[in-house]
C-alpha positions as CSV (number, residue, x, y, z in Angstrom):
1,X,158.8,33.0,51.4
2,X,162.5,32.3,51.7
3,X,164.0,30.6,48.7
4,X,166.6,28.0,48.5
5,X,169.3,27.2,46.0
6,X,167.8,23.8,45.7
7,X,164.6,22.7,43.9
8,X,161.5,21.9,45.8
9,X,161.2,18.2,46.6
10,X,158.6,15.7,47.7
11,X,159.5,12.6,49.7
12,X,157.0,9.8,50.5
13,X,157.9,7.1,53.1
14,X,156.1,4.2,54.6
15,X,156.8,3.2,58.3
16,X,155.9,0.1,60.1
17,X,156.4,-0.2,63.9
18,X,156.2,-3.7,65.5
19,X,156.3,-4.8,69.1
20,X,155.9,-8.5,68.4
21,X,152.2,-8.5,69.2
22,X,151.1,-5.2,67.7
23,X,151.9,-3.5,64.4
24,X,151.2,0.1,63.3
25,X,151.6,1.4,59.7
26,X,151.8,5.0,58.6
27,X,152.5,7.0,55.5
28,X,154.4,10.3,55.5
29,X,154.7,12.8,52.8
30,X,157.4,15.4,53.3
31,X,157.3,18.6,51.1
32,X,160.3,20.9,51.2
33,X,160.5,24.4,49.9
34,X,163.3,26.7,51.0
35,X,163.1,27.1,54.8
36,X,159.7,25.5,55.0
37,X,158.7,21.9,55.4
38,X,155.3,20.4,55.3
39,X,154.9,16.9,56.8
40,X,151.7,15.0,56.2
41,X,151.2,11.8,58.2
42,X,148.4,9.3,57.8
43,X,148.2,6.8,60.7
44,X,146.1,4.6,58.4
45,X,147.3,4.8,54.8
46,X,143.9,3.8,53.5
47,X,142.0,6.5,55.4
48,X,142.6,10.2,55.0
49,X,140.7,10.9,58.3
50,X,143.8,10.0,60.2
51,X,145.9,12.7,58.6
52,X,147.8,15.3,60.6
53,X,149.8,18.0,58.9
54,X,152.8,20.0,60.3
55,X,154.1,23.1,58.6
56,X,157.5,24.1,60.1
57,X,159.1,27.5,59.5
58,X,162.9,27.5,60.1
59,X,163.0,31.3,60.2
60,X,160.4,31.8,63.0
61,X,160.6,28.5,64.8
62,X,156.8,28.1,64.3
63,X,155.2,24.7,64.0
64,X,151.7,25.0,62.6
65,X,149.6,21.8,63.1
66,X,146.6,21.3,60.7
67,X,143.7,18.9,61.2
68,X,142.1,18.7,57.7
69,X,139.0,16.8,58.8
70,X,137.9,19.4,61.4
71,X,139.5,22.2,59.5
72,X,141.3,23.5,62.6
73,X,144.9,24.4,63.3
74,X,147.2,25.2,66.2
75,X,150.4,27.3,66.3
76,X,153.3,26.1,68.4
77,X,156.9,27.4,68.9
78,X,159.9,25.3,69.4
79,X,160.9,27.5,72.3
80,X,157.6,26.5,74.1
81,X,158.6,22.9,73.8
82,X,162.1,23.3,75.1
83,X,161.4,22.9,78.8
84,X,159.4,19.7,78.4
85,X,162.0,18.3,76.0
86,X,164.8,18.9,78.4
87,X,163.0,16.9,81.1
88,X,162.5,14.1,78.6
89,X,166.2,14.2,77.6
90,X,167.3,14.0,81.2
91,X,165.1,11.0,81.9
92,X,166.3,9.2,78.8
93,X,170.0,9.9,79.7
94,X,169.5,8.0,82.9
95,X,168.2,5.0,80.9
96,X,171.0,5.1,78.4
97,X,168.7,5.8,75.5
98,X,170.5,9.1,74.9
99,X,174.3,9.1,74.5
100,X,176.8,12.0,75.0
101,X,178.2,11.8,71.5
102,X,176.2,11.5,68.3
103,X,176.8,8.0,66.8
104,X,178.4,7.5,63.4
105,X,177.5,5.2,60.5
106,X,179.7,2.1,60.0
107,X,180.0,0.6,56.5
108,X,179.3,-3.1,56.2
109,X,180.9,-3.4,52.8
110,X,177.7,-5.0,51.6
111,X,175.2,-3.8,49.0
112,X,172.0,-5.0,47.4
113,X,169.0,-3.9,45.4
114,X,166.4,-2.4,47.7
115,X,163.2,-0.7,46.7
116,X,164.4,-0.3,43.1
117,X,167.8,1.1,44.0
118,X,171.3,-0.3,44.4
119,X,172.0,0.4,48.1
120,X,175.1,0.2,50.3
121,X,174.4,-1.1,53.8
122,X,175.5,0.8,56.9
123,X,174.9,0.1,60.6
124,X,175.0,2.2,63.7
125,X,174.8,0.7,67.2
126,X,174.6,2.3,70.7
127,X,173.8,0.4,73.9
128,X,170.1,0.9,73.6
129,X,169.6,0.8,69.8
130,X,170.8,-0.8,66.6
131,X,170.0,0.7,63.3
132,X,170.7,-0.5,59.7
133,X,170.5,1.8,56.7
134,X,170.3,1.0,53.0
135,X,171.7,4.1,51.3
136,X,171.3,4.8,47.5
137,X,174.1,6.8,46.1
138,X,172.0,7.4,42.9
139,X,169.9,9.7,45.0
140,X,172.9,11.5,46.6
141,X,171.9,14.9,45.1
142,X,168.9,15.0,47.5
143,X,171.1,14.5,50.6
144,X,171.8,18.2,51.3
145,X,168.2,19.3,51.1
146,X,166.9,16.3,53.1
147,X,169.6,16.9,55.8
148,X,168.6,20.6,55.9
149,X,165.0,19.6,56.5
150,X,166.0,17.6,59.5
151,X,167.4,20.7,61.1
152,X,163.8,22.1,61.2
153,X,162.6,19.1,63.2
154,X,165.8,18.3,65.0
155,X,165.5,17.5,68.7
156,X,167.9,16.1,71.3
157,X,166.3,12.7,70.8
158,X,166.7,12.7,67.0
159,X,170.3,13.7,67.5
160,X,170.9,10.2,68.9
161,X,170.7,9.0,65.3
162,X,173.5,9.5,62.7
163,X,173.6,13.0,61.1
164,X,171.8,12.8,57.8
165,X,174.2,15.4,56.3
166,X,177.0,12.8,56.5
167,X,175.1,10.1,54.5
168,X,176.7,9.2,51.2
169,X,173.2,8.5,49.8
170,X,169.5,8.7,50.6
171,X,168.0,6.0,52.9
172,X,165.7,3.8,50.8
173,X,165.2,1.3,53.7
174,X,165.9,1.7,57.4
175,X,165.5,-0.7,60.3
176,X,165.7,0.5,63.9
177,X,165.6,-2.0,66.7
178,X,165.6,-1.1,70.4
179,X,164.4,-2.4,73.7
180,X,161.9,-0.3,75.7
181,X,161.0,-1.6,79.1
182,X,162.1,-5.1,78.1
183,X,159.9,-5.0,75.0
184,X,161.6,-5.2,71.6
185,X,160.5,-2.5,69.2
186,X,161.3,-2.6,65.5
187,X,160.7,0.4,63.2
188,X,161.1,-0.1,59.5
189,X,160.9,2.8,57.0
190,X,160.8,2.4,53.3
191,X,161.2,5.1,50.6
192,X,158.2,5.1,48.4
193,X,159.1,8.0,46.1
194,X,161.4,11.0,46.0
195,X,161.2,13.7,43.3
196,X,161.6,17.3,42.4
197,X,158.4,19.2,42.0
198,X,157.3,22.8,41.9
199,X,155.4,23.4,45.1
200,X,152.9,26.3,45.6
201,X,153.4,28.7,48.5
202,X,149.9,27.9,49.6
203,X,151.0,24.5,50.7
204,X,152.9,26.1,53.5
205,X,150.1,28.4,54.6
206,X,147.0,27.9,56.7
207,X,143.9,27.6,54.5
208,X,141.5,30.5,54.9
209,X,138.6,28.4,56.0
210,X,140.5,26.8,59.0
211,X,139.7,27.9,62.5
212,X,142.5,28.4,65.1
213,X,142.3,26.4,68.3
214,X,144.3,26.5,71.5
C-alpha cells in the first residue's frame, strides 16, 4: 500500500437534504490512508442495512463498491465512467449548473461557534447555487489530507464547488442551496468528528468472504 507523509485520519459527517416537503438524512465515514480512501455511507443513520462502502485507489483509478449486508462487491474504473460523466456535464452546462471557472470562497468577516469550534464564515455564489461554509482554523492541519482525498473522488460536477485545498480551515458546517427544476434544494453538512487514527490495510481491501458481482 502506498504511504503518505500524513497520518491516517477518520472523518464523520452528517448530511441532511431538504426539498421543503421531503428530508433525507445520511451519515458518512471517510477513512484516508495514503492514496486510498474508504467512504462508508448510511442512508439511515440508525440502520446499518442501508450502508454502502466505496474504496477508491488513486494509483489504479479503481472504485470498489462493497455491500456489507449481501457480502458482495463490484469493481469500477474511473475511465469507465468518463463517457457518461461527459454527457452529464454537457447537459448541466446548458442549464447553467456548471460554470466555466471554478468559483472562489468569499470571506464574510463574520465568525461564530459552530459544532464546538470557532469558525469563520465564507460564502460562494454562482447563478445556480449559493453555498456557505463555516471553516475552523483550529483544524487547519487536516486541510491538505482532506483536499488530497477530494482528488480521488473529484468529478467535473464537484469542481463547481470551491477547491478544498484553498480552504483556511476545515468545514464544520456547510449549507448549499440551489434550485432544480424550480424546486429549492438545501443540503446541510455537519462535521461530527475528525481525528487521527492508525488504520489497518484490511480496511481498504475486499473481505475474503465477499462475492464479486457485475
